[in-house]
DOKE-326513 format. One record per residue: residue number from 1; chain; x, y, z of N, C-alpha, C in turn. Coordinates in Angstrom, 1 decimal. Each point is the difference from the previous one (the first is absolute). Example, Ala and Ser with C-alpha at 12.3 -4.5 7.8 and 13.67 -1.06 7.14 Angstrom:
[atom 1 "A" [13.2 -5.7 7.8] [-0.9 1.2 0.0] [0.9 1.2 0.0]]
[atom 2 "A" [-0.4 1.1 -0.7] [0.9 1.1 0.0] [-0.8 1.1 0.8]]
end
This chain:
[atom 1 "A" [12.7 -34.4 -22.0] [0.9 0.9 -0.6] [1.4 -0.5 0.2]]
[atom 2 "A" [0.9 0.3 -1.2] [1.1 -0.5 -0.1] [1.0 1.1 0.5]]
[atom 3 "A" [0.9 -0.8 1.1] [0.8 1.0 1.0] [1.2 0.8 -0.9]]
[atom 4 "A" [0.5 0.5 0.5] [1.1 0.9 -0.9] [1.0 -1.2 -0.1]]
[atom 5 "A" [0.6 -1.1 0.4] [0.9 -0.7 -0.3] [-0.4 -0.5 -1.3]]
[atom 6 "A" [-1.3 -0.7 0.0] [-0.6 -0.5 -1.2] [-0.1 0.4 -1.1]]
[atom 7 "A" [-0.3 1.7 0.3] [0.1 0.5 -1.2] [1.6 0.2 -0.5]]
[atom 8 "A" [0.7 0.4 1.1] [1.3 0.4 -0.9] [0.6 -1.3 -0.9]]
[atom 9 "A" [-0.3 -1.5 1.1] [0.4 -1.0 -0.9] [-0.4 -0.1 -1.1]]
[atom 10 "A" [-1.7 0.3 -0.7] [-0.4 -0.1 -1.0] [0.4 1.1 -0.8]]
[atom 11 "A" [-0.1 1.2 0.1] [1.0 1.2 -0.9] [0.9 -0.6 -0.3]]
[atom 12 "A" [1.4 -0.4 0.7] [0.9 -0.3 -0.6] [0.5 -1.3 -0.3]]
[atom 13 "A" [-1.0 -1.0 0.2] [0.0 -1.1 -0.6] [-0.5 -0.2 -1.4]]
[atom 14 "A" [-0.8 0.9 -0.4] [-0.5 0.0 -1.2] [1.3 0.8 -0.6]]
[atom 15 "A" [0.7 1.2 0.3] [0.8 0.4 -0.8] [1.2 -0.7 0.0]]
[atom 16 "A" [0.4 -0.7 0.9] [1.4 -0.9 -0.2] [-0.5 -1.4 -0.9]]
[atom 17 "A" [-1.2 -0.6 -0.3] [-0.2 -0.8 -0.7] [0.3 0.6 -1.6]]
[atom 18 "A" [-1.2 1.0 -0.3] [0.5 0.9 -1.4] [1.3 0.6 -0.3]]
[atom 19 "A" [0.4 -0.6 -1.3] [1.4 0.4 -0.2] [-0.4 1.6 -0.6]]
[atom 20 "A" [-1.0 0.6 -0.4] [-0.3 1.2 -0.5] [0.4 0.8 1.2]]
[atom 21 "A" [-0.1 -0.2 1.2] [-0.4 1.1 1.2] [1.8 -0.2 0.1]]
[atom 22 "A" [0.6 1.0 0.1] [1.5 0.2 0.8] [0.2 0.4 1.2]]
[atom 23 "A" [-0.7 0.9 0.4] [-0.1 0.5 1.2] [-1.3 0.6 0.7]]
[atom 24 "A" [0.1 0.0 1.2] [-1.3 0.6 0.6] [0.3 0.8 0.9]]
[atom 25 "A" [-0.6 0.9 0.1] [0.0 1.3 1.3] [-1.3 0.5 0.4]]
[atom 26 "A" [0.0 0.9 1.5] [-1.6 0.0 0.3] [0.4 1.6 0.8]]
[atom 27 "A" [-1.0 0.5 -0.4] [-0.5 1.4 0.3] [-0.9 -0.2 1.0]]
[atom 28 "A" [-0.4 1.6 0.5] [-1.2 0.0 0.6] [-0.4 -0.2 1.4]]
[atom 29 "A" [-0.7 -0.4 0.6] [-0.3 0.2 1.8] [1.0 -1.2 0.2]]
[atom 30 "A" [0.1 -1.5 -0.4] [0.9 -0.6 0.7] [1.3 0.1 -0.3]]
[atom 31 "A" [0.4 1.1 -1.0] [1.5 0.4 0.3] [0.0 0.8 0.7]]
[atom 32 "A" [-0.5 0.6 0.8] [0.0 0.9 1.0] [0.3 -0.4 1.7]]
[atom 33 "A" [0.6 0.2 0.3] [0.9 -0.7 1.0] [-0.8 0.8 1.6]]
[atom 34 "A" [-0.5 1.3 -0.4] [-0.9 0.6 1.0] [-1.3 -0.3 -0.1]]
[atom 35 "A" [-0.7 -0.6 -0.9] [-1.4 -0.3 0.3] [-0.2 -1.1 0.7]]
[atom 36 "A" [-1.0 0.2 0.7] [-0.8 -1.3 0.9] [-0.7 -1.2 -1.1]]
[atom 37 "A" [0.3 -0.9 0.1] [-0.2 -1.2 -1.1] [-1.7 -0.3 0.3]]
[atom 38 "A" [-1.0 -0.1 -0.9] [-1.4 -0.6 0.1] [-0.2 -0.6 -1.1]]
[atom 39 "A" [-1.2 -0.5 0.1] [-0.5 -1.1 -0.8] [-0.5 0.8 -1.5]]
[atom 40 "A" [0.1 1.4 0.1] [-0.4 0.6 -1.3] [1.1 0.5 -0.7]]
[atom 41 "A" [1.2 0.0 0.2] [0.8 0.4 -0.6] [0.4 -0.7 -1.2]]
[atom 42 "A" [0.1 0.3 -1.2] [0.0 -0.7 -1.5] [1.6 -0.4 -0.3]]
[atom 43 "A" [0.0 -0.7 -0.7] [1.7 -0.3 -0.6] [0.2 0.6 -0.9]]
[atom 44 "A" [0.9 1.1 -0.1] [0.2 0.8 -1.2] [1.4 -0.5 -0.6]]
[atom 45 "A" [-0.5 -0.7 -1.1] [1.5 -0.9 -0.4] [0.1 0.3 -1.2]]
[atom 46 "A" [1.3 0.2 -0.5] [0.4 0.0 -1.6] [1.3 -1.4 -0.3]]
[atom 47 "A" [-0.8 -0.3 -1.2] [0.5 -1.5 -0.5] [0.9 1.2 -1.2]]
[atom 48 "A" [1.6 -0.4 0.0] [0.6 0.2 -1.4] [0.3 -1.2 -0.2]]
[atom 49 "A" [-0.6 0.4 -1.6] [0.1 -0.7 -0.9] [0.2 0.0 -1.2]]
[atom 50 "A" [0.5 -1.2 -0.7] [0.6 0.0 -1.2] [-0.7 0.6 -1.6]]
[atom 51 "A" [-1.4 -0.3 0.3] [-0.9 0.7 -1.2] [-1.4 0.3 0.7]]
[atom 52 "A" [-0.8 0.8 -0.5] [-1.6 0.1 0.6] [-0.9 -1.1 -1.0]]
[atom 53 "A" [0.4 0.0 -1.3] [-1.2 -0.3 -0.9] [-0.3 -1.6 0.2]]
[atom 54 "A" [1.0 -0.8 0.4] [-0.7 -1.5 0.3] [-1.1 -0.1 1.3]]
[atom 55 "A" [0.1 1.4 0.9] [-0.8 -0.2 1.1] [-1.4 0.7 -0.6]]
[atom 56 "A" [0.0 1.0 -0.6] [-0.9 0.4 -0.8] [-0.8 -0.9 -0.4]]
[atom 57 "A" [0.7 -0.8 -1.1] [-0.7 -1.2 -0.7] [-0.7 -1.1 0.8]]
[atom 58 "A" [0.2 0.2 1.4] [-0.8 -1.3 0.6] [-0.8 1.0 1.3]]
[atom 59 "A" [-0.9 -0.1 -0.6] [-1.1 0.9 1.3] [-0.1 -0.6 1.3]]
[atom 60 "A" [0.2 -1.5 0.0] [-0.1 -1.0 1.1] [1.1 -0.2 1.2]]
[atom 61 "A" [1.1 0.6 -0.4] [1.2 -0.1 0.5] [0.0 0.4 1.5]]
[atom 62 "A" [-0.6 0.9 0.0] [-0.1 0.8 1.6] [-0.9 -1.2 0.9]]
[atom 63 "A" [-0.9 -0.7 -0.5] [-0.7 -1.0 0.5] [0.9 -0.6 1.2]]
[atom 64 "A" [1.0 0.0 0.1] [0.9 -0.9 0.9] [0.1 0.7 1.3]]
[atom 65 "A" [-0.2 1.1 0.0] [0.1 0.8 1.6] [-1.1 -0.1 0.7]]
[atom 66 "A" [-0.9 -0.6 -0.8] [-1.4 -0.2 0.8] [-1.3 0.5 -0.5]]
[atom 67 "A" [-1.2 -0.5 0.5] [-1.3 0.5 -0.3] [-0.4 1.6 0.4]]
[atom 68 "A" [-0.3 0.7 -1.6] [-0.3 1.3 0.3] [-1.2 0.3 0.1]]
[atom 69 "A" [-0.1 1.1 1.3] [-1.4 0.4 -0.2] [-0.2 0.8 -1.1]]
[atom 70 "A" [0.9 1.1 -0.1] [0.2 0.8 -1.6] [1.3 0.3 0.2]]
[atom 71 "A" [0.2 0.1 -1.3] [1.5 1.0 -0.6] [-0.2 0.7 -0.8]]
[atom 72 "A" [1.1 1.1 -0.1] [0.2 0.8 -0.8] [1.1 0.1 -0.9]]
[atom 73 "A" [-0.2 0.2 -1.2] [1.4 0.5 -0.8] [0.0 1.5 -0.3]]
[atom 74 "A" [0.2 0.8 0.6] [0.2 1.5 -0.4] [0.8 0.5 -1.2]]
[atom 75 "A" [0.9 -0.9 -0.8] [0.6 0.3 -1.0] [-1.0 -0.1 -1.0]]
[atom 76 "A" [-0.7 -1.3 0.0] [-0.9 -0.2 -1.1] [-1.4 0.9 0.1]]
[atom 77 "A" [-0.4 0.7 1.0] [-0.7 0.8 0.3] [0.1 1.2 -0.8]]
[atom 78 "A" [1.5 0.4 0.5] [0.3 1.3 -0.8] [-0.3 -0.2 -1.4]]
[atom 79 "A" [0.5 -1.0 -0.5] [0.0 -0.2 -1.7] [-1.5 -0.2 -0.2]]
[atom 80 "A" [-1.1 -0.3 0.7] [-1.2 0.0 -0.3] [-0.8 1.3 -0.2]]
[atom 81 "A" [0.9 1.1 0.8] [-0.4 1.2 -0.2] [0.8 0.8 -0.7]]
[atom 82 "A" [1.0 -0.1 -1.2] [0.5 0.4 -0.5] [1.2 0.4 0.4]]
[atom 83 "A" [0.5 -0.2 0.9] [1.5 0.8 0.8] [0.9 -1.1 -0.5]]
[atom 84 "A" [1.5 0.9 0.0] [1.1 -1.0 -0.7] [0.1 -0.9 1.1]]
[atom 85 "A" [0.8 -1.1 -0.3] [0.5 -1.2 1.1] [1.0 -0.3 -0.7]]
[atom 86 "A" [0.6 -0.6 0.7] [1.5 -0.9 -0.6] [0.1 -1.5 0.7]]
[atom 87 "A" [-1.1 -0.6 -0.6] [0.3 -1.3 0.0] [1.3 -0.8 -0.3]]
[atom 88 "A" [0.6 0.2 -0.6] [1.6 -0.8 0.1] [0.7 0.1 1.1]]
[atom 89 "A" [0.0 1.1 0.8] [1.1 -0.1 0.9] [-0.6 0.0 1.6]]
[atom 90 "A" [-1.3 0.4 0.1] [-0.7 -0.5 1.5] [-1.5 -0.2 -0.3]]
[atom 91 "A" [-0.3 -0.7 1.1] [-1.4 -0.2 0.1] [-0.6 -0.3 1.3]]
[atom 92 "A" [-1.3 0.4 0.6] [-0.1 0.0 1.5] [-1.5 -0.6 0.2]]
[atom 93 "A" [0.0 -1.1 0.4] [-1.2 -1.0 0.6] [-0.2 0.6 1.4]]
[atom 94 "A" [-1.3 0.3 0.6] [-0.4 0.0 1.2] [-0.8 -0.9 0.1]]
[atom 95 "A" [0.3 -0.8 1.2] [-1.2 -1.4 0.5] [-0.2 -0.2 1.4]]
[atom 96 "A" [-1.5 0.5 0.1] [-0.5 -0.8 1.2] [-0.7 -0.8 0.3]]
[atom 97 "A" [0.2 -1.0 0.8] [0.2 -1.2 0.2] [-1.2 -0.4 1.0]]
[atom 98 "A" [-0.7 -1.2 -0.1] [-1.0 -0.4 0.8] [0.5 -0.1 1.6]]
[atom 99 "A" [0.8 -0.1 0.0] [0.7 -0.6 1.3] [0.3 1.7 1.2]]
[atom 100 "A" [-0.3 0.7 -0.9] [0.7 1.9 0.3] [1.1 0.3 0.0]]
[atom 101 "A" [0.8 -1.1 -0.7] [1.6 0.8 -0.3] [0.0 0.7 -1.6]]
[atom 102 "A" [0.9 0.7 0.1] [-0.3 0.6 -1.2] [1.8 0.6 -0.8]]
[atom 103 "A" [0.1 -0.5 -1.2] [1.3 0.3 -0.6] [-0.2 0.9 -1.3]]
[atom 104 "A" [1.2 1.0 0.1] [-0.1 1.2 -1.0] [1.0 -0.4 -0.5]]
[atom 105 "A" [0.0 -0.9 -1.1] [1.3 -0.3 -1.0] [0.3 0.6 -0.8]]
[atom 106 "A" [1.0 0.3 -0.5] [0.6 1.0 -1.0] [1.1 -1.0 -0.4]]
[atom 107 "A" [-0.4 0.0 -1.4] [1.7 -0.7 -0.9] [0.6 1.0 -0.7]]
[atom 108 "A" [1.3 0.1 0.0] [0.4 1.0 -0.3] [1.9 -0.9 -1.1]]
[atom 109 "A" [0.2 0.8 -1.0] [1.1 -0.8 -1.0] [1.4 0.7 0.7]]
[atom 110 "A" [1.0 -0.9 -0.1] [1.1 1.1 0.3] [0.1 1.4 -0.3]]
[atom 111 "A" [-0.1 0.2 -1.0] [0.2 1.6 -0.3] [-0.5 0.9 1.1]]
[atom 112 "A" [-1.6 -0.5 0.2] [-0.5 1.0 1.0] [0.5 -0.1 1.5]]
[atom 113 "A" [0.3 -1.8 0.1] [0.7 0.5 1.8] [0.8 0.9 -0.4]]
[atom 114 "A" [1.0 0.2 -0.6] [1.0 0.6 -0.3] [0.1 1.6 0.5]]
[atom 115 "A" [-1.4 0.2 -0.8] [-0.7 1.4 0.6] [-0.5 0.2 1.1]]
[atom 116 "A" [-0.3 -0.8 0.6] [-1.3 0.2 1.2] [0.5 -0.6 1.3]]
[atom 117 "A" [0.8 -0.8 -0.2] [0.4 -1.0 1.2] [0.6 0.9 1.0]]
[atom 118 "A" [-0.5 0.0 1.4] [0.5 0.9 1.0] [-0.3 1.7 0.0]]
[atom 119 "A" [-0.7 0.0 -0.8] [-0.4 1.7 -0.3] [-1.3 0.2 1.7]]
[atom 120 "A" [-0.9 -1.4 -0.4] [-0.4 0.2 1.7] [0.7 -0.2 0.6]]
[atom 121 "A" [0.3 0.4 1.2] [0.7 -0.7 1.3] [-0.2 -1.1 0.8]]
[atom 122 "A" [-1.6 -0.3 -0.2] [-0.7 -0.9 0.7] [0.2 -1.1 -1.5]]
[atom 123 "A" [1.3 -0.5 0.4] [-0.1 -1.3 -1.0] [1.0 -0.9 0.4]]
[atom 124 "A" [-0.5 -1.6 0.2] [0.9 -0.6 0.8] [-0.2 -1.4 -1.1]]
[atom 125 "A" [1.2 -0.2 -0.3] [0.5 -1.1 -1.2] [-0.4 -1.5 0.6]]
[atom 126 "A" [-0.4 -0.8 -1.1] [-0.5 -1.3 1.2] [0.5 -1.2 -1.2]]
[atom 127 "A" [0.5 -0.1 -1.4] [0.6 -0.7 -0.5] [0.6 0.6 -1.1]]
[atom 128 "A" [1.2 -0.5 -0.2] [1.1 0.4 -0.9] [0.6 -1.0 -1.0]]
[atom 129 "A" [-0.3 -0.8 -0.9] [0.0 -1.2 -0.7] [2.1 0.5 -0.9]]
[atom 130 "A" [-0.2 1.2 -0.6] [1.2 0.4 -0.4] [0.9 0.9 0.6]]
[atom 131 "A" [-0.3 0.5 1.1] [0.7 1.2 0.8] [-0.4 1.1 -1.0]]
[atom 132 "A" [-1.1 0.4 -0.4] [-0.1 1.0 -0.8] [-0.4 1.2 0.9]]
[atom 133 "A" [-0.4 -0.3 1.0] [-0.7 1.0 1.0] [1.1 0.9 0.9]]
[atom 134 "A" [0.1 1.3 -0.7] [0.6 0.7 0.9] [0.4 0.2 1.5]]
[atom 135 "A" [1.3 0.2 0.5] [-0.2 0.2 1.3] [-0.7 1.6 0.0]]
[atom 136 "A" [-1.1 -0.3 1.2] [-0.5 1.6 0.4] [-0.1 -0.2 1.9]]
[atom 137 "A" [-0.3 0.8 0.5] [0.1 0.6 1.5] [-0.8 -1.1 0.2]]
[atom 138 "A" [-0.7 0.1 1.3] [-0.7 -0.9 0.7] [-1.4 0.7 0.0]]
[atom 139 "A" [-1.2 -0.8 0.1] [-1.7 0.6 -0.6] [0.4 1.0 0.9]]
[atom 140 "A" [-0.9 1.4 -0.1] [0.0 1.2 0.7] [-1.7 0.6 -0.4]]
[atom 141 "A" [-0.8 0.5 0.8] [-0.7 0.9 -0.2] [0.1 1.4 -0.4]]
[atom 142 "A" [1.0 0.6 0.0] [0.5 0.8 -0.2] [-0.9 1.3 -1.0]]
[atom 143 "A" [-0.2 -0.7 -1.0] [-0.6 0.4 -1.3] [-1.2 0.4 0.3]]
[atom 144 "A" [-0.6 -0.5 1.2] [-1.4 0.1 0.5] [-0.2 1.1 0.8]]
[atom 145 "A" [1.3 0.6 0.9] [-0.1 0.9 1.3] [-0.8 1.1 -0.9]]
[atom 146 "A" [-0.3 0.9 1.1] [-1.0 1.2 -0.1] [1.2 0.9 -0.2]]
[atom 147 "A" [0.3 0.8 -0.8] [0.9 1.2 0.0] [-0.6 1.0 0.0]]
[atom 148 "A" [0.6 1.3 0.6] [-0.5 1.2 0.1] [-0.2 0.7 -0.9]]
[atom 149 "A" [-1.3 0.5 -0.4] [-0.3 0.8 -1.3] [1.0 1.4 0.1]]
[atom 150 "A" [0.2 0.2 -1.4] [0.2 1.4 -0.4] [-0.7 1.0 0.6]]
[atom 151 "A" [0.1 1.1 -0.5] [-0.6 0.8 0.3] [-1.5 0.7 -0.9]]
[atom 152 "A" [0.8 -0.5 -1.5] [-0.6 -0.3 -1.3] [-1.1 -1.2 0.3]]
[atom 153 "A" [0.3 -1.0 0.7] [-1.0 -0.8 0.2] [-1.0 0.3 1.1]]
[atom 154 "A" [0.1 0.3 1.0] [-0.5 0.5 1.0] [-1.1 1.0 -0.3]]
[atom 155 "A" [0.5 0.9 -1.1] [-1.0 1.4 -0.3] [-1.1 -0.6 -0.9]]
[atom 156 "A" [0.6 -0.8 -0.8] [-0.9 -0.7 -1.0] [-1.1 -0.9 0.7]]
[atom 157 "A" [0.4 -0.6 0.7] [-1.4 -0.7 0.3] [-0.6 1.0 1.1]]
[atom 158 "A" [0.2 0.5 0.7] [-0.7 1.1 0.6] [-0.9 0.9 -1.0]]
[atom 159 "A" [0.4 0.1 -0.7] [-0.8 1.0 -1.1] [-0.8 -0.6 -0.7]]
[atom 160 "A" [0.6 -1.6 -0.5] [-1.3 -0.4 -0.7] [-1.2 -0.6 1.0]]
[atom 161 "A" [0.5 0.0 1.3] [-1.5 -0.5 0.6] [-0.7 1.0 0.3]]
[atom 162 "A" [0.4 1.5 0.0] [-0.7 0.9 0.6] [-0.8 0.5 -1.3]]
[atom 163 "A" [1.0 -0.4 -1.4] [-0.7 0.5 -0.9] [-1.2 -1.1 -0.6]]
[atom 164 "A" [0.2 -1.4 -0.1] [-1.0 -0.9 0.1] [-1.2 0.1 0.9]]
[atom 165 "A" [0.1 0.4 0.8] [-1.2 -0.4 1.5] [-1.2 0.6 -0.3]]
[atom 166 "A" [-0.1 1.3 -0.7] [-1.0 0.7 -0.6] [-1.1 -1.1 -0.6]]
[atom 167 "A" [0.9 -0.6 -0.8] [-1.0 -0.8 -1.0] [-1.2 -1.0 1.1]]
[atom 168 "A" [0.7 -0.4 0.8] [-0.8 -0.8 0.9] [-1.3 0.4 0.5]]
[atom 169 "A" [0.1 1.8 0.5] [-0.9 0.7 0.2] [-1.1 0.2 -1.4]]
[atom 170 "A" [1.0 0.2 -0.9] [-1.1 0.5 -1.7] [-0.8 -1.5 -0.1]]
[atom 171 "A" [0.3 -1.3 0.3] [-0.7 -0.9 0.0] [-1.1 -0.5 0.9]]
[atom 172 "A" [0.0 0.2 0.9] [-1.0 0.2 1.2] [-1.1 0.7 -0.5]]
[atom 173 "A" [0.7 1.1 0.2] [-1.2 0.8 -0.8] [-1.0 0.0 -1.0]]
[atom 174 "A" [0.9 -0.8 -1.0] [-0.6 -0.2 -1.3] [-0.9 -1.5 0.6]]
[atom 175 "A" [0.3 -0.5 0.8] [-0.7 -1.4 -0.1] [0.6 -0.8 -0.3]]
[atom 176 "A" [1.3 0.0 -0.9] [0.9 -0.7 -0.8] [1.0 -1.0 1.5]]
[atom 177 "A" [-0.9 -1.3 0.4] [0.9 -0.6 0.7] [0.9 -0.9 -0.4]]
[atom 178 "A" [-0.1 -0.5 -1.2] [1.0 -1.0 -0.2] [1.4 1.0 -0.5]]
[atom 179 "A" [-0.1 1.0 -0.6] [0.9 1.2 -0.5] [0.8 0.3 1.2]]
[atom 180 "A" [-0.5 0.1 1.4] [0.4 0.8 0.9] [0.7 -1.3 0.7]]
[atom 181 "A" [-0.6 -1.0 -0.1] [0.9 -1.4 0.7] [1.3 -0.4 -0.7]]
[atom 182 "A" [-0.2 0.3 -1.1] [1.6 0.1 -1.4] [0.6 1.0 0.3]]
[atom 183 "A" [-0.2 0.8 0.2] [1.0 1.1 0.4] [0.6 0.0 1.6]]
[atom 184 "A" [-1.2 -0.3 0.5] [0.7 0.1 1.4] [1.5 -1.7 0.2]]
[atom 185 "A" [-0.3 -0.6 -0.4] [0.3 -1.7 -0.1] [1.5 0.2 -0.9]]
[atom 186 "A" [-0.2 0.9 -1.2] [1.0 -0.4 -0.6] [0.9 1.5 -0.5]]
[atom 187 "A" [-0.4 0.8 1.3] [0.8 1.5 -0.1] [0.1 0.4 1.3]]
[atom 188 "A" [-0.9 0.6 0.6] [0.0 0.3 1.1] [0.7 -0.8 0.9]]
[atom 189 "A" [-0.5 -1.1 0.6] [0.5 -1.0 0.6] [1.7 -0.4 0.0]]
[atom 190 "A" [0.0 -0.6 -1.3] [1.4 0.1 -0.5] [0.9 0.8 0.7]]
[atom 191 "A" [-0.3 1.8 -0.1] [0.9 0.5 0.2] [0.1 0.2 1.7]]
[atom 192 "A" [-1.0 -0.2 0.7] [0.0 -0.2 1.4] [0.8 -1.0 0.3]]
[atom 193 "A" [-0.1 -1.8 -0.4] [1.0 -0.8 0.6] [1.2 0.5 -0.4]]
[atom 194 "A" [0.4 0.7 -1.0] [1.6 -0.1 -0.1] [0.4 1.1 0.8]]
[atom 195 "A" [-0.9 1.0 0.7] [0.6 0.7 0.9] [-0.3 -0.9 1.5]]
[atom 196 "A" [-1.0 -0.6 0.0] [0.3 -0.6 1.6] [1.4 -1.2 -0.2]]
[atom 197 "A" [0.3 -0.5 -1.2] [1.0 -0.9 -0.1] [1.2 0.4 0.3]]
[atom 198 "A" [0.3 1.1 -0.7] [1.3 0.7 0.5] [-0.2 0.6 1.5]]
[atom 199 "A" [-0.8 0.4 0.3] [-0.1 0.5 1.6] [0.5 -1.2 0.8]]
[atom 200 "A" [-0.8 -1.3 -0.3] [0.3 -0.9 1.3] [1.1 -0.6 -0.3]]
[atom 201 "A" [0.8 -0.1 -1.6] [1.1 -0.8 0.1] [1.3 0.8 -0.1]]
[atom 202 "A" [-0.2 1.4 -0.1] [1.3 0.3 -0.3] [0.1 1.1 1.0]]
[atom 203 "A" [1.4 0.7 0.4] [0.2 0.6 1.1] [-0.6 1.4 0.0]]
[atom 204 "A" [0.1 0.8 1.0] [-0.9 1.4 -0.1] [0.5 1.0 -1.4]]
[atom 205 "A" [-0.9 0.3 -0.8] [0.8 0.9 -1.1] [0.3 1.3 0.5]]
[atom 206 "A" [0.9 0.8 -0.7] [0.3 1.3 0.3] [0.7 0.0 -1.6]]
[atom 207 "A" [-1.2 1.2 -0.7] [0.3 0.4 -1.0] [0.2 1.6 -0.2]]
end
């Protein structure tokens, strides 16, 4: 498995040699100073590029990053399903490699950079050829802190849990096991997990 230094050397090396790439920054867990590193962390990378079209016209350009087990192009999949996409300004490649590493690579134009850069507080600049990356605070996971729910949020979760729970009993009585599992996993359990999350991560509630 390629180590972290090898991966960053590769990611930044590709960007440095390609004149279309003007800046690079990183999001995700590797940008979080409070997360313990492990071998399963993805490399959530953004290339700021002059244009997108030439990348899309060369399906093989991403092979420079390694041999993939599987890769996904979510924008292409969205288009295949009839959803609106903007290939002109951004595109994403999700790449899982045979050595265990994974790169989630997003390419975006300067227009998108101006709108998005720093909106996620887990952002670390890696390369800036033109001094185009604005100054932002040091990377922080503040956006992902669990916040105390409002009374409305708390009430809504409780109400929805008890409203949907009888559907499980109904499904069991009718011996509709798949229906029951779906209701339990998609609705009842989600509300319970949210409650447990609030309970474990926030101070004692007072409504």
